[in-house]
C-alpha positions as CSV (number, residue, x, y, z in Angstrom):
1,X,-46.2,142.3,59.7
2,X,-48.1,144.8,61.9
3,X,-45.7,147.4,61.6
4,X,-46.5,148.1,58.3
5,X,-49.9,149.1,59.1
6,X,-51.4,152.5,58.9
7,X,-52.4,154.1,62.3
8,X,-56.1,154.3,61.0
9,X,-56.1,150.1,60.0
10,X,-54.2,149.7,63.6
11,X,-56.9,151.4,65.4
12,X,-59.4,148.9,63.6
13,X,-57.5,145.7,64.4
14,X,-57.2,146.9,68.5
15,X,-60.8,148.0,68.4
16,X,-62.1,144.5,66.9
17,X,-59.7,142.4,69.4
18,X,-60.8,144.6,72.5
19,X,-64.7,143.5,71.2
20,X,-63.7,139.9,71.0
21,X,-62.1,140.0,74.5
22,X,-64.9,141.4,75.6
23,X,-67.6,138.9,74.6
24,X,-64.9,136.1,75.9
25,X,-64.6,137.7,79.0
26,X,-68.5,138.5,79.6
27,X,-69.5,135.1,80.3
28,X,-66.8,134.0,82.2
29,X,-67.4,137.5,84.6
30,X,-71.0,136.9,84.5
31,X,-70.4,133.2,85.8
32,X,-67.9,134.5,88.8
33,X,-70.1,137.1,89.8
34,X,-73.2,134.2,90.0
35,X,-71.1,132.2,91.7
36,X,-71.0,134.4,94.6
37,X,-74.0,135.2,95.3
38,X,-76.4,134.6,98.5
39,X,-73.2,132.8,100.1
40,X,-70.3,134.0,98.7
41,X,-66.9,131.6,98.7
42,X,-69.4,129.1,100.8
43,X,-71.1,128.4,97.2
44,X,-68.0,126.5,96.5
45,X,-67.3,124.6,99.7
46,X,-71.0,123.5,99.2
47,X,-70.1,121.6,96.0
48,X,-66.9,120.3,97.4
49,X,-69.0,119.0,100.2
50,X,-71.8,118.0,98.4
51,X,-73.7,115.4,100.1
52,X,-74.6,112.9,96.5
53,X,-71.3,113.4,95.0
54,X,-67.8,113.0,96.5
55,X,-66.4,116.6,94.5
56,X,-63.0,116.0,94.8
57,X,-63.2,112.5,94.2
58,X,-64.4,113.9,90.6
59,X,-61.7,116.4,90.1
60,X,-59.2,113.6,91.1
61,X,-61.0,111.2,88.0
62,X,-60.8,113.9,85.4
63,X,-57.3,115.5,86.3
64,X,-55.8,111.7,85.8
65,X,-57.6,110.7,82.8
66,X,-56.6,114.4,81.4
67,X,-52.9,113.7,82.4
68,X,-52.9,110.3,81.4
69,X,-54.4,110.7,78.4
70,X,-52.5,114.1,77.2
71,X,-49.0,112.1,77.9
72,X,-49.8,108.6,76.2
73,X,-50.8,110.9,73.0
74,X,-47.9,113.6,73.0
75,X,-46.0,110.1,73.3
76,X,-47.5,108.2,70.4
77,X,-48.1,111.2,68.0
78,X,-44.3,112.7,68.6
79,X,-43.2,108.8,67.6
80,X,-45.4,108.7,65.1
81,X,-44.6,112.7,64.2
82,X,-40.8,111.6,64.0
83,X,-41.8,108.8,61.6
84,X,-43.4,110.3,59.1
85,X,-41.3,113.3,58.9
86,X,-37.8,112.3,58.5
87,X,-37.8,108.1,58.3
88,X,-38.8,106.4,54.9
89,X,-41.0,103.4,54.7
90,X,-43.5,101.7,52.4
91,X,-46.4,103.5,52.3
92,X,-45.5,106.5,54.1
93,X,-47.9,109.0,52.5
94,X,-50.5,106.0,51.8
95,X,-50.7,105.6,55.7
96,X,-50.0,109.1,56.7
97,X,-52.7,110.2,55.0
98,X,-55.4,107.6,56.3
99,X,-54.2,108.0,59.6
100,X,-55.4,111.8,58.9
101,X,-58.6,110.5,57.3
102,X,-59.7,109.5,60.8
103,X,-60.5,113.1,61.9
104,X,-63.2,112.9,59.6
105,X,-64.6,110.5,61.7
106,X,-67.2,111.5,64.7
107,X,-66.9,110.1,67.8
108,X,-70.4,109.6,68.1
109,X,-70.7,107.4,65.4
110,X,-68.5,104.3,66.9
111,X,-70.1,105.0,70.2
112,X,-71.6,101.4,69.7
113,X,-69.0,99.2,68.9
114,X,-67.3,101.2,71.2
115,X,-69.4,100.1,73.7
116,X,-69.3,96.7,72.9
117,X,-66.1,96.1,73.0
118,X,-65.4,97.8,76.1
119,X,-68.2,95.4,77.8
120,X,-66.7,92.2,76.5
121,X,-63.4,92.9,77.8
122,X,-64.5,94.3,81.3
123,X,-63.6,97.7,81.3
124,X,-66.6,99.5,81.7
125,X,-66.8,101.8,85.2
126,X,-62.4,102.0,84.8
127,X,-59.8,104.4,83.4
128,X,-58.7,102.6,80.9
129,X,-62.5,103.1,79.2
130,X,-62.0,106.5,79.2
131,X,-58.5,106.9,78.2
132,X,-58.2,104.7,75.4
133,X,-60.9,106.4,73.3
134,X,-59.5,109.7,74.5
135,X,-56.4,108.7,73.2
136,X,-57.8,107.0,70.2
137,X,-59.7,110.4,69.0
138,X,-57.0,112.5,69.3
139,X,-53.7,111.1,68.6
140,X,-54.5,111.8,64.3
141,X,-55.4,115.3,64.7
142,X,-51.8,115.9,67.4
143,X,-50.1,113.2,64.7
144,X,-50.3,116.3,62.4
145,X,-49.6,119.4,64.5
146,X,-45.7,117.8,65.6
147,X,-45.2,116.0,62.3
148,X,-45.6,119.8,60.8
149,X,-43.2,121.1,63.6
150,X,-41.0,118.3,62.5
151,X,-41.4,119.4,59.2
152,X,-39.7,122.7,60.3
153,X,-36.5,121.3,61.3
154,X,-33.5,121.3,59.0
155,X,-32.8,117.2,57.4
156,X,-29.0,117.8,57.9
157,X,-29.5,117.7,61.4
158,X,-30.7,114.5,61.5
159,X,-28.4,113.7,58.8
160,X,-25.2,114.6,61.4
161,X,-26.4,113.0,64.1
162,X,-26.7,109.6,61.6
163,X,-23.0,110.1,60.6
164,X,-22.0,110.5,64.0
165,X,-23.4,107.0,64.8
166,X,-26.5,108.2,66.7
167,X,-29.8,105.3,66.2
168,X,-33.0,106.5,65.2
169,X,-34.6,105.7,69.0
170,X,-31.3,108.2,70.5
171,X,-32.5,111.2,67.3
172,X,-35.7,111.0,68.0
173,X,-34.9,111.2,72.3
174,X,-31.6,113.6,72.3
175,X,-32.7,115.8,69.3
176,X,-36.2,115.5,67.9
177,X,-38.1,116.5,71.2
178,X,-35.9,119.0,72.7
179,X,-36.0,120.7,69.4
180,X,-40.0,119.7,68.9
181,X,-40.4,121.8,72.6
182,X,-43.0,124.0,71.8
183,X,-45.0,121.7,69.5
184,X,-44.9,118.7,72.5
185,X,-46.1,121.6,74.7
186,X,-48.8,122.5,72.3
187,X,-50.0,118.9,72.6
188,X,-50.3,118.3,75.9
189,X,-52.2,121.6,76.2
190,X,-54.6,120.4,73.7
191,X,-55.7,117.0,74.6
192,X,-55.2,117.8,78.5
193,X,-58.6,120.4,77.8
194,X,-60.2,118.3,74.5
195,X,-59.8,115.3,77.6
196,X,-60.8,117.3,80.4
197,X,-63.8,118.6,78.9
198,X,-65.3,115.7,77.2
199,X,-68.8,114.2,78.1
200,X,-70.0,111.5,75.8
201,X,-67.1,109.3,76.4
202,X,-67.8,109.1,80.2
203,X,-70.9,109.1,80.1
204,X,-71.2,106.1,77.4
205,X,-68.6,103.5,79.8
206,X,-69.5,105.5,84.1
207,X,-72.2,103.9,85.8
208,X,-70.1,103.5,89.1
209,X,-70.4,107.9,91.0
210,X,-67.1,107.1,92.0
211,X,-65.9,107.1,88.4
212,X,-67.4,110.4,87.4
213,X,-65.5,113.1,85.8
214,X,-66.7,116.9,86.4
215,X,-69.0,117.0,83.2
216,X,-70.9,114.1,84.5
217,X,-71.3,115.5,88.3
218,X,-72.5,118.8,86.8
219,X,-76.1,116.6,86.8
220,X,-76.0,116.9,90.1
221,X,-76.3,120.6,89.8
222,X,-79.1,120.5,87.1
223,X,-81.6,118.1,87.7
224,X,-83.3,119.5,90.1
225,X,-86.7,121.0,89.5
226,X,-87.2,124.7,91.0
227,X,-84.2,125.7,91.8
228,X,-83.5,128.0,94.3
229,X,-81.2,130.9,94.2
230,X,-78.6,129.2,96.1
231,X,-78.7,126.1,94.4
232,X,-78.1,128.3,91.0
233,X,-75.5,130.0,92.5
234,X,-73.5,126.5,93.7
235,X,-74.3,125.3,90.2
236,X,-72.1,128.4,88.7
237,X,-69.7,127.5,91.3
238,X,-69.4,123.9,90.1
239,X,-69.4,125.0,86.5
240,X,-66.4,127.2,87.5
241,X,-64.6,124.5,89.4
242,X,-65.0,122.6,86.2
243,X,-63.4,125.0,84.1
244,X,-60.7,126.3,85.9
245,X,-58.3,123.6,85.0
246,X,-58.3,124.1,81.8
247,X,-58.0,127.5,81.6
248,X,-55.1,127.7,83.8
249,X,-53.7,125.1,81.4
250,X,-54.2,127.2,78.5
251,X,-52.8,130.4,79.9
252,X,-49.3,128.7,80.9
253,X,-49.5,127.1,77.6
254,X,-50.6,129.2,75.3
255,X,-47.5,130.8,74.1
256,X,-46.7,127.1,72.8
257,X,-50.3,127.3,70.8
258,X,-49.4,129.3,67.6
259,X,-45.9,128.0,67.2
260,X,-46.8,124.6,67.6
261,X,-49.8,125.0,65.1
262,X,-48.2,127.0,62.7
263,X,-44.8,125.8,62.1
264,X,-45.1,123.6,59.4
265,X,-47.1,125.7,57.5
266,X,-44.1,127.9,55.4
267,X,-40.9,126.2,54.1
268,X,-38.0,127.9,53.2
């Protein structure tokens, strides 16, 4: 695509990309610099040893919730994506578009019934009260991503496996998942990031400090009035600790993101 462009056009594109890179990198570098002011690395140690919040526990909560949500969403969306892409059943298209239509429902609009249900089921202050809504809200989009990728896999592969006597689930487990690795990793990465960064759902269902996530724990570094420079530096350190895991996951999974999101957009 870019090999057909003129040299002047390539230069313009490179300048624009460098500009966007600087715009994206500047706030991160500024946060790193601010987090190291006054006491340097000691600011990060102070966050991890904060007297009012067990930050290692907070990191574990967020990590457990994000990983659990990622694997559950990937399992559900890959099964559903395989069914909607390669299997035939009644009301297939209607059901698929009904699920995709759920993307138009903002989570905030269903907070009241969700809170009532969690309270009646005694799920408040549990991992399940956070993981279940995250799975529900992330699954429709991830279903669309995986289905689009599975659509790009030739039906002849499925037909050959069926002739050889493979069951439906065996085709899914031994053929569709290995062939769909880019989409699967894409879903894992995106769901992890969305779950890690979510603030509204933990805020609604968590009251115990032992169940706080990193997004809720940030209030301990922002609520104080008349913050000293040292406290500001610790706030930036807390924000960097909160951001770092999702950045690492994204960096290692970025090569799969484009292929997972664009697969199925072009039919041969």
